[in-house]
PASEBA-1860 file (N, C-alpha, C; in nm, 3 decimals):
! residues 210
1> XXXXXXXX> 2.634/-0.370/1.375/2.689/-0.481/1.307/2.641/-0.471/1.172 ~ 2.734/-0.521/1.067/2.694/-0.517/0.930/2.579/-0.617/0.910 ~ 2.500/-0.586/0.807/2.392/-0.679/0.768/2.442/-0.792/0.713 ~ 2.382/-0.914/0.748/2.426/-1.040/0.677/2.337/-1.080/0.588 ~ 2.368/-1.052/0.451/2.267/-1.084/0.331/2.362/-1.104/0.217 ~ 2.327/-1.192/0.120/2.397/-1.211/0.001/2.318/-1.158/-0.105 ~ 2.360/-1.058/-0.176/2.286/-0.986/-0.282/2.334/-1.032/-0.411 ~ 2.267/-1.076/-0.505/2.323/-1.137/-0.628/2.394/-1.027/-0.721
9> XXXXXXXX> 2.504/-1.074/-0.760/2.594/-0.975/-0.832/2.577/-1.009/-0.983 ~ 2.487/-1.097/-1.026/2.474/-1.115/-1.160/2.413/-1.003/-1.231 ~ 2.465/-0.952/-1.342/2.393/-0.833/-1.414/2.260/-0.861/-1.463 ~ 2.232/-0.985/-1.495/2.087/-1.012/-1.536/1.981/-0.995/-1.422 ~ 2.028/-1.035/-1.304/1.938/-1.008/-1.190/1.904/-0.863/-1.162 ~ 2.012/-0.780/-1.175/1.974/-0.637/-1.176/1.885/-0.597/-1.280 ~ 1.905/-0.638/-1.392/1.825/-0.608/-1.518/1.674/-0.654/-1.490 ~ 1.651/-0.787/-1.437/1.512/-0.842/-1.413/1.454/-0.757/-1.306
17> XXXXXXXX> 1.523/-0.723/-1.189/1.457/-0.646/-1.077/1.415/-0.498/-1.145 ~ 1.508/-0.438/-1.229/1.462/-0.311/-1.282/1.322/-0.310/-1.354 ~ 1.306/-0.427/-1.431/1.183/-0.441/-1.495/1.061/-0.464/-1.407 ~ 1.096/-0.537/-1.296/0.994/-0.576/-1.202/0.955/-0.448/-1.136 ~ 1.044/-0.357/-1.104/1.013/-0.224/-1.032/0.935/-0.139/-1.116 ~ 0.936/-0.143/-1.249/0.866/-0.062/-1.336/0.715/-0.069/-1.324 ~ 0.657/0.027/-1.284/0.512/0.035/-1.272/0.428/-0.007/-1.397 ~ 0.482/0.015/-1.516/0.425/-0.030/-1.631/0.434/-0.166/-1.678
25> XXXXXXXX> 0.501/-0.262/-1.607/0.514/-0.397/-1.628/0.382/-0.462/-1.579 ~ 0.319/-0.530/-1.682/0.186/-0.583/-1.656/0.210/-0.728/-1.601 ~ 0.092/-0.782/-1.545/0.101/-0.916/-1.474/0.178/-1.021/-1.542 ~ 0.152/-1.043/-1.679/0.199/-1.153/-1.762/0.358/-1.149/-1.758 ~ 0.396/-1.038/-1.816/0.553/-1.018/-1.813/0.613/-1.014/-1.682 ~ 0.536/-0.963/-1.581/0.581/-0.959/-1.436/0.603/-1.110/-1.393 ~ 0.514/-1.197/-1.430/0.538/-1.342/-1.383/0.649/-1.401/-1.443 ~ 0.675/-1.366/-1.573/0.784/-1.437/-1.649/0.913/-1.377/-1.590
33> XXXXXXXX> 0.925/-1.241/-1.568/1.040/-1.196/-1.506/1.080/-1.243/-1.374 ~ 0.975/-1.269/-1.285/0.987/-1.326/-1.161/1.031/-1.468/-1.164 ~ 0.977/-1.557/-1.257/1.028/-1.680/-1.287/1.177/-1.689/-1.306 ~ 1.222/-1.602/-1.407/1.368/-1.591/-1.450/1.464/-1.551/-1.325 ~ 1.412/-1.464/-1.246/1.488/-1.409/-1.143/1.498/-1.511/-1.026 ~ 1.394/-1.578/-1.005/1.390/-1.682/-0.903/1.508/-1.791/-0.938 ~ 1.509/-1.827/-1.061/1.614/-1.941/-1.100/1.755/-1.888/-1.052 ~ 1.785/-1.748/-1.079/1.924/-1.697/-1.044/1.927/-1.695/-0.893
41> XXXXXXXX> 1.830/-1.660/-0.821/1.835/-1.660/-0.677/1.848/-1.809/-0.616 ~ 1.781/-1.890/-0.675/1.775/-2.034/-0.623/1.913/-2.095/-0.645 ~ 1.980/-2.063/-0.759/2.121/-2.119/-0.788/2.216/-2.056/-0.667 ~ 2.197/-1.919/-0.669/2.277/-1.858/-0.568/2.283/-1.928/-0.416 ~ 2.155/-1.952/-0.381/2.129/-2.007/-0.242/2.171/-2.164/-0.237 ~ 2.204/-2.222/-0.345/2.213/-2.373/-0.329/2.352/-2.412/-0.401 ~ 2.450/-2.303/-0.399/2.583/-2.328/-0.442/2.645/-2.454/-0.371 ~ 2.614/-2.461/-0.242/2.684/-2.568/-0.163/2.625/-2.688/-0.126
49> XXXXXXXX> 2.529/-2.725/-0.217/2.439/-2.849/-0.199/2.549/-2.960/-0.203 ~ 2.524/-3.066/-0.122/2.599/-3.188/-0.115/2.585/-3.273/-0.251 ~ 2.679/-3.325/-0.296/2.685/-3.408/-0.410/2.740/-3.559/-0.383 ~ 2.706/-3.639/-0.471/2.778/-3.787/-0.454/2.817/-3.817/-0.595 ~ 2.905/-3.905/-0.597/2.978/-3.967/-0.719/2.934/-4.113/-0.769 ~ 2.887/-4.125/-0.876/2.869/-4.258/-0.920/2.892/-4.280/-1.082 ~ 2.931/-4.399/-1.116/2.968/-4.426/-1.259/2.848/-4.377/-1.355 ~ 2.878/-4.328/-1.461/2.773/-4.317/-1.577/2.839/-4.342/-1.696
57> XXXXXXXX> 2.747/-4.420/-1.772/2.799/-4.469/-1.913/2.772/-4.377/-2.017 ~ 2.861/-4.299/-2.071/2.847/-4.210/-2.187/2.833/-4.303/-2.304 ~ 2.809/-4.238/-2.415/2.804/-4.313/-2.548/2.948/-4.372/-2.579 ~ 3.053/-4.316/-2.521/3.179/-4.361/-2.553/3.257/-4.445/-2.445 ~ 3.239/-4.407/-2.330/3.304/-4.473/-2.212/3.232/-4.455/-2.073 ~ 3.296/-4.520/-1.971/3.230/-4.495/-1.831/3.316/-4.403/-1.746 ~ 3.256/-4.308/-1.694/3.320/-4.197/-1.605/3.242/-4.185/-1.475 ~ 3.307/-4.117/-1.391/3.250/-4.081/-1.259/3.173/-3.953/-1.288
65> XXXXXXXX> 3.027/-3.983/-1.252/2.937/-3.859/-1.271/2.903/-3.800/-1.130 ~ 2.858/-3.683/-1.137/2.817/-3.613/-1.018/2.665/-3.601/-1.010 ~ 2.607/-3.623/-0.894/2.467/-3.613/-0.875/2.442/-3.540/-0.749 ~ 2.331/-3.488/-0.737/2.287/-3.421/-0.613/2.278/-3.530/-0.509 ~ 2.313/-3.508/-0.385/2.309/-3.609/-0.278/2.182/-3.631/-0.220 ~ 2.080/-3.526/-0.220/1.962/-3.526/-0.161/1.854/-3.428/-0.222 ~ 1.745/-3.441/-0.203/1.653/-3.338/-0.246/1.643/-3.211/-0.161 ~ 1.556/-3.131/-0.197/1.548/-3.006/-0.122/1.391/-2.978/-0.081
73> XXXXXXXX> 1.367/-2.888/0.000/1.235/-2.850/0.049/1.220/-2.706/0.009 ~ 1.110/-2.669/-0.057/1.089/-2.530/-0.086/0.948/-2.491/-0.009 ~ 0.956/-2.384/0.067/0.831/-2.349/0.141/0.807/-2.209/0.101 ~ 0.687/-2.175/0.020/0.662/-2.039/-0.019/0.566/-1.995/0.096 ~ 0.583/-1.866/0.136/0.492/-1.793/0.215/0.394/-1.740/0.142 ~ 0.266/-1.777/0.160/0.153/-1.755/0.085/0.121/-1.586/0.108 ~ 0.063/-1.526/-0.003/0.032/-1.585/-0.128/0.157/-1.547/-0.229 ~ 0.229/-1.437/-0.217/0.330/-1.384/-0.308/0.435/-1.501/-0.334
81> XXXXXXXX> 0.464/-1.567/-0.225/0.582/-1.670/-0.245/0.543/-1.779/-0.351 ~ 0.411/-1.794/-0.373/0.375/-1.898/-0.478/0.423/-1.862/-0.627 ~ 0.472/-1.735/-0.636/0.513/-1.683/-0.764/0.665/-1.744/-0.784 ~ 0.725/-1.778/-0.669/0.862/-1.829/-0.680/0.871/-1.981/-0.677 ~ 0.754/-2.064/-0.656/0.755/-2.203/-0.645/0.784/-2.271/-0.774 ~ 0.715/-2.246/-0.884/0.727/-2.335/-1.007/0.860/-2.332/-1.051 ~ 0.931/-2.218/-1.069/1.073/-2.215/-1.122/1.165/-2.318/-1.036 ~ 1.141/-2.316/-0.911/1.228/-2.405/-0.830/1.193/-2.552/-0.849
89> XXXXXXXX> 1.059/-2.583/-0.873/1.014/-2.702/-0.906/1.079/-2.757/-1.035 ~ 1.093/-2.659/-1.135/1.135/-2.694/-1.271/1.294/-2.725/-1.264 ~ 1.356/-2.655/-1.163/1.508/-2.650/-1.169/1.563/-2.793/-1.096 ~ 1.497/-2.835/-0.997/1.555/-2.927/-0.917/1.477/-3.056/-0.925 ~ 1.558/-3.169/-0.943/1.486/-3.297/-0.962/1.414/-3.371/-0.854 ~ 1.440/-3.334/-0.741/1.371/-3.380/-0.610/1.342/-3.275/-0.517 ~ 1.213/-3.242/-0.515/1.165/-3.128/-0.434/1.040/-3.162/-0.360 ~ 1.041/-3.138/-0.229/0.922/-3.153/-0.146/0.868/-2.997/-0.113
97> XXXXXXXX> 0.741/-2.990/-0.109/0.683/-2.863/-0.085/0.600/-2.831/0.031 ~ 0.621/-2.738/0.107/0.543/-2.703/0.221/0.474/-2.566/0.207 ~ 0.381/-2.525/0.282/0.319/-2.397/0.263/0.283/-2.336/0.397 ~ 0.324/-2.194/0.399/0.298/-2.123/0.518/0.211/-2.000/0.480 ~ 0.083/-1.991/0.528/0.002/-1.884/0.493/0.004/-1.781/0.614 ~ 0.058/-1.648/0.571/0.054/-1.549/0.665/-0.003/-1.431/0.614 ~ -0.107/-1.367/0.682/-0.186/-1.250/0.642/-0.126/-1.127/0.725 ~ -0.081/-1.036/0.661/-0.030/-0.907/0.731/-0.144/-0.808/0.744
105> XXXXXXXX> -0.159/-0.758/0.874/-0.252/-0.656/0.902/-0.193/-0.516/0.862 ~ -0.247/-0.465/0.760/-0.197/-0.344/0.700/-0.193/-0.215/0.792 ~ -0.257/-0.221/0.908/-0.267/-0.121/1.007/-0.136/-0.147/1.095 ~ -0.118/-0.260/1.147/-0.007/-0.292/1.251/0.116/-0.337/1.187 ~ 0.094/-0.388/1.066/0.207/-0.469/1.002/0.253/-0.597/1.067 ~ 0.159/-0.651/1.151/0.193/-0.787/1.214/0.102/-0.884/1.137 ~ 0.185/-0.988/1.117/0.120/-1.115/1.031/0.063/-1.217/1.135 ~ -0.047/-1.278/1.075/-0.094/-1.393/1.160/-0.105/-1.513/1.075
113> XXXXXXXX> -0.087/-1.622/1.132/-0.085/-1.748/1.047/-0.234/-1.799/1.032 ~ -0.267/-1.828/0.891/-0.390/-1.883/0.872/-0.376/-2.030/0.797 ~ -0.255/-2.059/0.760/-0.249/-2.199/0.714/-0.096/-2.250/0.719 ~ -0.071/-2.378/0.749/0.049/-2.427/0.757/0.060/-2.575/0.718 ~ 0.128/-2.607/0.631/0.147/-2.752/0.578/0.291/-2.770/0.548 ~ 0.362/-2.852/0.636/0.509/-2.872/0.605/0.532/-3.026/0.593 ~ 0.621/-3.070/0.510/0.666/-3.205/0.499/0.742/-3.246/0.630 ~ 0.753/-3.369/0.651/0.835/-3.426/0.774/0.987/-3.383/0.742
121> XXXXXXXX> 1.041/-3.293/0.816/1.170/-3.228/0.807/1.268/-3.302/0.896 ~ 1.230/-3.389/0.988/1.308/-3.465/1.080/1.381/-3.588/1.031 ~ 1.306/-3.651/0.925/1.373/-3.769/0.864/1.497/-3.759/0.794 ~ 1.510/-3.645/0.711/1.623/-3.618/0.634/1.663/-3.473/0.654 ~ 1.800/-3.441/0.654/1.836/-3.306/0.676/1.852/-3.240/0.555 ~ 1.741/-3.215/0.484/1.732/-3.136/0.353/1.740/-3.003/0.365 ~ 1.805/-2.944/0.292/1.804/-2.782/0.271/1.667/-2.738/0.241 ~ 1.623/-2.638/0.323/1.483/-2.584/0.314/1.504/-2.432/0.252
129> XXXXXXXX> 1.445/-2.412/0.138/1.444/-2.267/0.083/1.292/-2.213/0.120 ~ 1.320/-2.117/0.194/1.209/-2.039/0.237/1.185/-1.920/0.145 ~ 1.082/-1.916/0.057/1.063/-1.819/-0.051/0.967/-1.714/-0.007 ~ 0.993/-1.596/-0.021/0.902/-1.474/-0.010/0.954/-1.358/-0.071 ~ 0.886/-1.306/-0.191/0.961/-1.203/-0.265/0.993/-1.078/-0.190 ~ 0.924/-1.035/-0.081/0.945/-0.903/-0.010/0.984/-0.926/0.137 ~ 1.119/-0.895/0.174/1.144/-0.894/0.311/1.134/-0.767/0.351 ~ 1.039/-0.727/0.435/1.007/-0.592/0.476/1.040/-0.570/0.629
137> XXXXXXXX> 0.948/-0.600/0.701/0.983/-0.580/0.862/1.068/-0.702/0.908 ~ 1.048/-0.813/0.843/1.109/-0.928/0.902/1.012/-1.009/0.973 ~ 0.902/-0.971/1.018/0.820/-1.047/1.112/0.761/-1.165/1.047 ~ 0.721/-1.166/0.922/0.659/-1.276/0.856/0.776/-1.389/0.847 ~ 0.889/-1.346/0.801/0.999/-1.442/0.775/1.031/-1.494/0.905 ~ 1.039/-1.422/1.013/1.078/-1.497/1.151/0.974/-1.601/1.189 ~ 0.839/-1.559/1.166/0.742/-1.654/1.216/0.755/-1.785/1.128 ~ 0.772/-1.764/0.994/0.797/-1.880/0.908/0.907/-1.967/0.948
145> XXXXXXXX> 1.012/-1.905/0.975/1.142/-1.975/1.026/1.116/-2.037/1.150 ~ 1.063/-1.988/1.260/1.013/-2.052/1.362/0.942/-2.170/1.343 ~ 0.841/-2.165/1.250/0.761/-2.279/1.225/0.827/-2.387/1.155 ~ 0.926/-2.356/1.064/1.016/-2.458/0.993/1.111/-2.523/1.104 ~ 1.154/-2.447/1.181/1.251/-2.509/1.281/1.177/-2.607/1.394 ~ 1.058/-2.566/1.413/0.973/-2.640/1.499/0.935/-2.770/1.441 ~ 0.926/-2.771/1.312/0.894/-2.898/1.240/1.009/-2.980/1.212 ~ 1.129/-2.934/1.249/1.257/-3.020/1.235/1.355/-2.972/1.137
153> XXXXXXXX> 1.333/-2.849/1.081/1.423/-2.797/0.964/1.552/-2.733/1.043 ~ 1.658/-2.770/0.981/1.796/-2.716/1.042/1.862/-2.629/0.941 ~ 1.855/-2.661/0.816/1.927/-2.601/0.717/1.832/-2.512/0.646 ~ 1.804/-2.391/0.677/1.708/-2.307/0.628/1.787/-2.188/0.542 ~ 1.735/-2.153/0.430/1.780/-2.048/0.357/1.664/-1.963/0.319 ~ 1.672/-1.831/0.334/1.564/-1.741/0.320/1.595/-1.676/0.158 ~ 1.504/-1.684/0.068/1.531/-1.645/-0.051/1.410/-1.540/-0.084 ~ 1.455/-1.413/-0.115/1.369/-1.294/-0.149/1.414/-1.215/-0.286
161> XXXXXXXX> 1.324/-1.156/-0.323/1.362/-1.068/-0.435/1.421/-0.921/-0.386 ~ 1.357/-0.857/-0.304/1.378/-0.723/-0.256/1.381/-0.735/-0.100 ~ 1.477/-0.679/-0.033/1.490/-0.671/0.107/1.512/-0.536/0.156 ~ 1.444/-0.495/0.273/1.476/-0.380/0.333/1.564/-0.393/0.448 ~ 1.667/-0.309/0.481/1.750/-0.330/0.578/1.696/-0.354/0.714 ~ 1.590/-0.300/0.752/1.519/-0.319/0.881/1.485/-0.470/0.896 ~ 1.422/-0.530/0.783/1.389/-0.688/0.791/1.508/-0.759/0.801 ~ 1.608/-0.725/0.713/1.727/-0.809/0.731/1.794/-0.811/0.864
169> XXXXXXXX> 1.782/-0.696/0.933/1.844/-0.691/1.064/1.763/-0.766/1.161 ~ 1.635/-0.781/1.149/1.538/-0.839/1.235/1.577/-1.005/1.227 ~ 1.584/-1.044/1.098/1.611/-1.175/1.072/1.755/-1.234/1.122 ~ 1.852/-1.139/1.105/1.972/-1.155/1.136/1.990/-1.182/1.291 ~ 1.917/-1.090/1.360/1.907/-1.097/1.516/1.840/-1.222/1.567 ~ 1.721/-1.248/1.510/1.641/-1.357/1.569/1.691/-1.501/1.498 ~ 1.755/-1.513/1.393/1.792/-1.635/1.329/1.930/-1.610/1.261 ~ 2.033/-1.597/1.331/2.179/-1.564/1.277/2.220/-1.689/1.196
177> XXXXXXXX> 2.143/-1.807/1.211/2.204/-1.929/1.135/2.125/-1.933/1.004 ~ 2.035/-1.847/0.966/1.971/-1.851/0.849/2.008/-1.751/0.750 ~ 2.089/-1.790/0.641/2.134/-1.692/0.537/2.032/-1.641/0.451 ~ 2.043/-1.518/0.408/1.941/-1.459/0.328/2.002/-1.420/0.194 ~ 1.918/-1.457/0.091/1.962/-1.425/-0.032/1.850/-1.338/-0.111 ~ 1.912/-1.231/-0.175/1.824/-1.148/-0.246/1.872/-1.082/-0.377 ~ 1.796/-1.033/-0.455/1.849/-0.959/-0.578/1.877/-0.814/-0.548 ~ 1.802/-0.754/-0.450/1.831/-0.615/-0.413/1.819/-0.582/-0.270
185> XXXXXXXX> 1.891/-0.513/-0.213/1.888/-0.454/-0.074/1.846/-0.310/-0.096 ~ 1.723/-0.282/-0.063/1.672/-0.139/-0.085/1.703/-0.050/0.028 ~ 1.648/0.071/0.015/1.703/0.188/0.113/1.639/0.163/0.240 ~ 1.514/0.164/0.252/1.439/0.155/0.391/1.292/0.129/0.374 ~ 1.226/0.126/0.502/1.073/0.103/0.499/1.013/0.237/0.523 ~ 0.887/0.243/0.445/0.813/0.369/0.464/0.741/0.379/0.591 ~ 0.676/0.490/0.627/0.605/0.492/0.753/0.505/0.384/0.768 ~ 0.442/0.328/0.653/0.350/0.219/0.655/0.411/0.089/0.628
193> XXXXXXXX> 0.548/0.076/0.645/0.615/-0.049/0.640/0.623/-0.108/0.498 ~ 0.608/-0.023/0.395/0.654/-0.072/0.257/0.783/-0.035/0.219 ~ 0.854/-0.116/0.144/0.982/-0.120/0.095/0.997/-0.014/0.002 ~ 1.103/0.082/0.022/1.132/0.193/-0.075/1.266/0.184/-0.122 ~ 1.294/0.185/-0.251/1.196/0.225/-0.367/1.118/0.106/-0.394 ~ 1.141/-0.013/-0.364/1.049/-0.130/-0.375/0.993/-0.143/-0.509 ~ 0.883/-0.216/-0.518/0.822/-0.247/-0.643/0.676/-0.266/-0.624 ~ 0.610/-0.223/-0.526/0.489/-0.236/-0.480/0.445/-0.357/-0.435
201> XXXXXXXX> 0.325/-0.403/-0.427/0.267/-0.525/-0.366/0.302/-0.631/-0.469 ~ 0.384/-0.736/-0.422/0.433/-0.828/-0.534/0.318/-0.915/-0.567 ~ 0.250/-0.953/-0.473/0.127/-1.057/-0.492/0.016/-1.002/-0.577 ~ -0.021/-0.859/-0.563/-0.105/-0.798/-0.653/-0.048/-0.780/-0.807 ~ 0.073/-0.742/-0.812/0.122/-0.737/-0.947/0.143/-0.872/-1.019 ~ 0.174/-0.975/-0.935/0.190/-1.103/-0.987/0.063/-1.164/-1.049 ~ -0.049/-1.137/-0.969/-0.180/-1.218/-0.980/-0.272/-1.117/-1.046 ~ -0.247/-0.985/-1.075/-0.333/-0.901/-1.126/-0.449/-0.855/-1.044
209> XX> -0.425/-0.836/-0.920/-0.541/-0.802/-0.833/-0.520/-0.667/-0.771 ~ -0.457/-0.585/-0.863/-0.453/-0.434/-0.817/-0.583/-0.375/-0.817
END
């Protein structure tokens, strides 16, 4: 079955990903590039947000203006997902934030939950952007999606920078109702479950902890 993923076609997205891949890119420019790319991906993932119409007074006349009908929820997977949070907060006028902390065992590649704090998702059917820069095995993403669904989330969109085919297939199989948005679909996972060609450890490069 073909992989279900939306890869950004914007030329700027490809340009930004290339600079993120470059091993010479230092943490400060890496963070700036990540911010810019997150804006593109967030816009791709929210093109279908509901809107409402209300009159607005311009300096010249009254017209029907378009407003977002509701806010959104953004949930970064700690810690690398934090690098995608602020651009989304800057972009949207009404955002609630949840956090899911998952630590991956580098030997088994299996993640365990060490922190979870989510807003009440049952009161309003708000779109949830689950953000994690790297979709590798898909295990962490599926665990996070499970947690969001358990908390009442029904409209979930997974937003990542780089995805491996193996991870996309896992998420597609476990959560076919969750669309995936990425800037790049890479070749494969290495023997130790790192994305190839990838860009290294996103969190380390983002926060300068190499």
